[in-house]
C-alpha positions in Angstrom: 92.8 -34.1 -5.7 93.9 -30.6 -5.0 96.2 -29.9 -2.0 94.7 -27.5 0.5 97.2 -26.2 3.0 96.4 -24.5 6.3 98.9 -22.3 8.2 98.3 -20.2 11.4 101.4 -18.1 11.1 103.8 -16.6 12.2 104.6 -14.7 8.9 108.2 -16.0 8.9 107.0 -19.6 9.4 104.6 -19.2 6.4 107.4 -18.0 4.1 109.7 -20.8 5.4 107.0 -23.4 4.6 106.8 -22.3 1.0 109.6 -24.6 -0.4 107.8 -27.5 1.4 104.5 -26.6 -0.1 106.1 -26.2 -3.6 107.9 -29.6 -3.3 104.7 -31.4 -2.2 102.8 -30.1 -5.3 101.6 -26.7 -4.2 97.9 -26.0 -4.2 95.6 -23.7 -2.2 96.8 -22.0 0.9 94.5 -20.9 3.7 95.8 -18.7 6.5 93.8 -18.3 9.7 93.3 -19.2 13.3 92.6 -22.7 14.7 90.1 -23.0 17.5 90.6 -19.3 18.4 94.4 -19.5 18.3 96.9 -18.1 15.8 100.7 -18.8 16.2 102.2 -16.1 18.5 99.6 -13.7 17.4 96.1 -14.1 15.8 96.0 -14.2 12.0 93.9 -11.1 11.6 92.8 -9.7 8.3 95.5 -7.0 8.7 98.2 -9.6 9.1 96.8 -11.6 6.2 96.9 -8.4 4.0 100.6 -8.0 4.8 101.6 -11.4 3.4 98.9 -12.2 0.8 100.2 -10.0 -2.1 103.6 -11.8 -1.9 102.0 -15.3 -1.7 99.6 -14.5 -4.6 102.6 -14.0 -6.9 103.9 -17.6 -6.4 103.0 -19.9 -9.3 102.7 -23.0 -7.1 99.9 -21.4 -5.0 96.6 -21.6 -6.9 94.7 -19.6 -4.3 95.4 -17.7 -1.1 92.5 -17.1 1.3 91.8 -16.0 4.9 89.6 -18.4 6.9 89.4 -19.7 10.4 88.9 -23.4 11.2 88.7 -24.7 7.6 87.3 -28.2 7.1 88.7 -29.1 3.7 92.4 -29.1 4.6 94.7 -31.9 3.3 98.0 -30.5 4.8 97.9 -28.7 8.2 100.8 -27.1 10.0 98.8 -26.5 13.2 101.0 -27.0 16.2 103.9 -28.2 14.1 106.3 -26.9 16.8 104.6 -29.0 19.5 103.9 -32.1 17.4 107.3 -32.4 15.6 110.6 -32.3 17.6 113.1 -29.8 16.3 116.3 -31.6 15.3 119.3 -29.7 16.8 121.9 -28.7 14.2 123.1 -25.6 12.3 121.5 -26.7 9.1 118.1 -27.5 10.6 115.9 -24.5 10.0 112.3 -23.6 10.1 112.1 -25.0 6.5 113.4 -28.4 7.7 111.3 -28.4 10.8 108.1 -28.0 8.8 109.4 -30.5 6.2 109.8 -33.0 9.0 106.2 -32.4 10.0 105.1 -33.6 6.6 107.6 -36.5 6.5 109.7 -34.8 3.8 113.4 -35.4 3.8 115.6 -33.2 1.6 114.0 -29.9 0.6 114.8 -28.0 -2.6 116.0 -24.6 -1.4 116.3 -23.0 -4.9 114.7 -19.6 -4.7 111.0 -20.2 -3.8 109.9 -16.5 -4.1 109.7 -15.7 -7.8 107.8 -13.2 -10.0 109.3 -10.3 -7.9 109.9 -7.1 -9.8 113.1 -5.5 -8.4 112.5 -2.0 -7.1 115.0 0.5 -8.6 114.5 2.6 -5.4 116.8 0.2 -3.5 119.6 0.0 -6.1 123.0 0.1 -4.4 121.3 0.2 -1.0 121.7 -2.0 2.0 118.4 -3.1 3.5 118.2 -3.3 7.3 115.6 -4.9 9.4 115.8 -5.5 13.2 112.8 -6.8 15.2 112.6 -6.8 19.0 112.8 -10.6 19.1 116.0 -12.5 18.5 118.6 -9.7 19.1 122.2 -10.7 19.6 123.9 -8.4 22.1 127.2 -9.3 20.5 126.2 -8.1 17.1 126.7 -4.3 17.3 124.9 -2.3 14.6 126.9 0.8 15.5 130.0 -1.0 13.9 128.3 -1.2 10.5 129.2 2.3 9.4 130.3 1.3 5.9 126.8 -0.2 5.3 124.8 2.4 7.3 125.8 5.1 4.8 123.7 3.2 2.2 121.0 2.0 4.6 117.3 1.7 4.0 115.4 0.4 7.0 112.3 -1.7 6.5 109.9 -2.8 9.3 107.8 -1.2 11.9 108.3 2.4 13.0 109.1 1.5 16.6 111.7 -1.0 15.2 113.3 1.8 13.1 113.4 4.1 16.1 115.1 1.5 18.3 117.5 0.8 15.4 118.5 4.4 15.2 119.2 4.5 19.0 121.3 1.3 18.7 123.4 2.6 15.8 123.6 6.2 17.2 122.4 7.8 14.0 119.3 8.2 11.9 119.0 6.1 8.8 116.2 6.4 6.2 113.0 4.4 6.9 111.1 3.0 4.0 107.6 2.4 5.1 106.1 -0.6 3.4 102.5 -1.7 3.1 103.2 -5.4 2.7 105.9 -8.1 2.2 105.7 -7.9 -1.5 107.1 -4.4 -1.3 109.8 -5.7 1.0 110.7 -8.4 -1.5 110.9 -5.9 -4.3 113.2 -3.7 -2.3 115.4 -6.6 -1.3 115.5 -7.9 -4.9 117.5 -4.9 -6.1 119.5 -4.1 -3.0 123.2 -4.9 -2.7 122.8 -6.6 0.7 120.2 -7.3 3.4 121.3 -7.3 7.1 118.6 -8.5 9.5 117.9 -10.7 12.5 115.6 -13.8 12.5 112.3 -12.4 11.2 109.9 -12.5 8.3 112.2 -10.1 6.4 115.1 -12.6 6.9 112.9 -15.3 5.3 111.9 -13.1 2.4 115.6 -12.4 1.8 
């Protein structure tokens, strides 16, 4: 039979689940809400549209759809954070956590985002992303001058404004419509510097 996967989000969790999905045979991926709940945020059509173009490029995903409370699911990640204890250790990531949820031991971490056309626009650039969550006060972006000269910021406008304040200068903001655009920019950049976020998982 065909594998039918269901994921509520977050966007980073979905991307981190992809090597698990690939290793367990791929299939159809449904993104949506379960009993009125998403992950941290509801999986709206707008959020789906941010990640779907990137997912649709992946050869191990036969179909990507947006649906709440699907009934034909064979592999569900609903509440994986509550149902599966997180093992403590530096090498245990969101990939491993979700692999544990499905009883999968070692995960193949070879690049799981493929069919990405590098964007020449980011050639020789350094991609920055910095979300409001998971900021390290000891990591000072103002000390990254050598990289800031070649910076291209991706993310939300309010994140870009906060980043400019933190580094004491204005860096170029590249507005992106979806995570496929982000992946294309990262693919041709020299370096990506970001905190724990969906951009991190794309990188």
